[in-house]
C-alpha positions, 0 to 999 in steps of 0.5 A: 379761687386758689390762694398763693402763699408768699415765700418767707425767708428764714435765716440759716441754722447757723445764723439762728444758732448764733442769734440764740447764743448772742441774743435769745430775745432777738431770736424770740422776736424773730420767731414771733415775727415769722409766725405772724408773717405766715399767719397773715399770708394765709386766707382770712378764713384760716387766720383765726384758728392759726392765731388761736394755735399760736397763742396756745404755743406762746403760753406753752413757751412761757411755761418753759424754764429753758430751751430744752424744757420748752422743746419737751413741752412743745413735743408733748403738746404736739403728741397730744394734738396728733393723737386727737387728730388721729382719733377724729380721723379714725372714729366712724362717722356713724358712732354716737355717744349714748345719752338720756333724752329728757322731754321738756314740759310743754309750757303752754299746757298748764295741766302737765304733771311737771308743773305745780299751780 
């Protein structure tokens, strides 16, 4: 069954700019509120990964010293995720990593060379 997303009203750029200049704390609260509204608007099956991503974004934001630094950090993270996504799309399905396969000793067979009595 298709899910209908509800419309989330976002203030205009000028309103956001004024809020950033007057009260960065209110702008941050609005950003968090709108992010959570969006996450809550998607099907439950998608909410967990989005909440995890939102938590990751919050941690990156806390590392920033100022808005420009935060933008640089978020841009770098977006670039990393884009590369991971592109690699997963471009990796052939039948490509496997090489691994040594080790036989576990049979625990029912006490005469095995791998066990000592």
